[in-house]
C-alpha positions in Angstrom: 26.4 29.9 -29.9 22.9 30.5 -28.6 21.5 27.6 -26.7 17.8 27.2 -25.9 17.6 27.0 -22.1 16.0 23.8 -21.0 14.4 23.0 -17.7 15.6 19.4 -17.1 14.1 19.5 -13.7 10.6 20.1 -15.2 11.2 17.3 -17.7 12.3 15.0 -15.0 9.2 15.8 -12.9 7.0 15.3 -15.9 8.5 11.8 -16.6 8.2 10.9 -12.9 4.6 11.9 -12.9 3.9 9.8 -16.0 5.8 6.9 -14.5 3.8 7.1 -11.3 0.5 7.3 -13.3 1.6 4.2 -15.3 2.4 2.3 -12.1 -0.9 3.3 -10.6 -2.7 2.2 -13.8 -1.0 -1.2 -13.9 -1.9 -1.8 -10.2 -5.5 -0.6 -10.9 -5.7 -3.1 -13.8 -4.4 -5.9 -11.7 -6.9 -5.1 -8.9 -9.7 -4.8 -11.4 -8.9 -8.2 -12.8 -8.8 -9.7 -9.3 -12.1 -8.0 -8.4 -13.9 -9.5 -11.4 -13.2 -13.1 -10.2 -15.3 -15.1 -7.8 -15.5 -13.6 -4.3 -13.2 -15.1 -1.7 -14.2 -12.7 1.0 -15.4 -15.4 3.4 -12.5 -17.8 2.8 -9.0 -18.1 4.3 -8.0 -15.5 6.9 -10.2 -12.9 5.4 -13.2 -14.0 7.4 -11.2 -13.6 10.6 -10.0 -10.1 9.5 -13.4 -9.0 8.5 -14.8 -10.4 11.7 -12.4 -8.3 13.7 -13.5 -5.1 11.8 -17.2 -5.8 12.2 -16.7 -6.8 15.8 -14.9 -3.6 16.6 -17.7 -1.6 15.0 -20.5 -3.5 16.7 -18.9 -3.5 20.2 -17.2 -0.1 20.0 -14.1 -1.7 21.5 -11.2 -0.7 19.3 -8.4 -1.7 21.7 -9.4 -5.2 22.8 -11.7 -6.2 19.9 -14.1 -9.0 19.7 -14.8 -10.7 16.4 -18.2 -10.9 14.8 -19.1 -14.0 16.9 -18.1 -12.4 20.2 -14.8 -14.1 20.7 -11.5 -12.3 21.1 -10.3 -11.2 17.7 -7.1 -13.0 16.6 -6.1 -10.6 13.9 -4.0 -7.4 14.3 -6.1 -4.4 14.9 -4.5 -2.0 12.4 -6.7 -3.3 9.6 -9.8 -2.7 11.7 -8.6 0.8 12.5 -8.2 1.6 8.8 -11.3 -0.2 7.5 -13.7 0.4 10.4 -14.2 4.2 9.7 -14.8 3.5 6.0 -17.5 1.0 6.9 -19.1 3.3 9.5 -19.0 6.3 7.1 -20.4 4.5 4.1 -22.6 1.8 5.7 -21.6 -0.4 2.8 -20.4 -3.9 3.8 -19.2 -5.5 0.6 -16.1 -7.0 -1.0 -14.6 -3.7 -2.0 -15.1 -1.8 1.3 -13.7 -4.8 3.3 -10.6 -4.8 1.1 -10.1 -1.0 0.8 -7.0 -0.9 3.1 -5.3 -3.6 1.0 -6.2 -1.8 -2.2 -4.8 1.5 -1.0 -1.7 -0.1 0.4 -1.2 -1.8 -3.0 -1.2 1.5 -4.8 1.3 3.1 -2.3 3.5 0.0 -2.3 3.7 0.0 -6.1 4.8 3.6 -6.1 7.4 3.0 -3.4 8.8 0.1 -5.5 9.1 2.5 -8.4 10.9 5.2 -6.3 13.3 2.7 -4.7 14.1 1.0 -8.0 14.6 4.4 -9.6 16.9 5.7 -6.8 19.0 2.5 -6.8 19.2 1.7 -10.5 17.6 4.4 -12.6 14.2 5.4 -14.0 13.7 2.4 -16.4 14.6 -0.2 -13.8 12.3 1.4 -11.3 9.4 1.4 -13.7 10.1 -2.1 -14.7 10.4 -3.3 -11.1 7.1 -1.7 -10.2 5.3 -3.1 -13.2 6.8 -6.6 -12.5 5.9 -6.4 -8.9 2.3 -5.5 -9.7 1.8 -8.2 -12.2 3.5 -11.0 -10.3 1.0 -13.8 -9.7 1.1 -13.7 -5.9 1.0 -9.9 -5.7 -1.9 -9.9 -8.1 -3.8 -12.0 -5.6 -2.6 -10.1 -2.5 -3.7 -6.7 -3.9 -7.4 -7.7 -3.5 -7.8 -9.7 -0.3 -8.8 -8.6 3.1 -5.7 -9.5 5.0 -2.8 -7.6 6.5 -0.1 -8.9 4.2 -0.1 -5.9 1.8 0.0 -3.5 4.8 3.0 -5.4 6.1 4.7 -5.1 2.7 4.0 -1.4 2.7 5.5 -0.9 6.2 8.6 -2.9 5.2 9.1 -0.8 2.1 8.7 2.4 4.1 11.4 1.1 6.5 13.7 0.2 3.6 13.2 3.7 2.1 13.9 5.4 5.4 17.0 3.2 6.0 18.2 4.1 2.4 17.9 7.8 3.1 19.8 7.4 6.4 22.6 5.1 5.2 23.1 5.1 1.5 21.4 8.0 -0.3 21.8 10.3 2.6 19.2 13.0 3.1 20.5 16.5 4.0 21.7 16.7 7.6 18.7 18.8 8.7 16.3 16.3 7.2 17.7 13.0 8.6 15.7 13.1 11.8 12.5 12.7 9.8 13.8 9.5 8.1 15.0 8.2 11.5 11.5 8.8 12.9 10.0 7.0 9.9 12.4 4.1 10.4 11.6 3.7 14.0 7.9 4.1 13.6 
């Protein structure tokens, strides 16, 4: 009986690629919807976060930053470290450039939700989890605000993924050190 050889690995990679594209598309649609609403850039904690970014750029002090009014910045500096170079390179100070770290973290977080769900419960559940995560009301709002919450979500998911590879779905022995470093980082 002649069987046609199949490359299941290639089919699996193709499905994974399409799933990731679908997750990225859903996140992009949610961000686009949030971006078309009224601007809230100068409301809530966003003003303080943006002030820390602008203050770091204006003062050149990236370790002990001042906000845009000259006072000590009260927001964590990671956001300024990620957004400051974008603002300095482009020279564009608008809603999108202020929120770019959050937008990028949203895309990566959505993909990580997919991969964790797929690893734990299968492809369909991973895809459903990522799409539900992206379209949940609070996440829809958090994907397009200039605050550190989405970055925190991203780092927590990275830690969960590293812990999973160390404890449950063990990486090969020679690769475990990378996951341990990722967990400790």
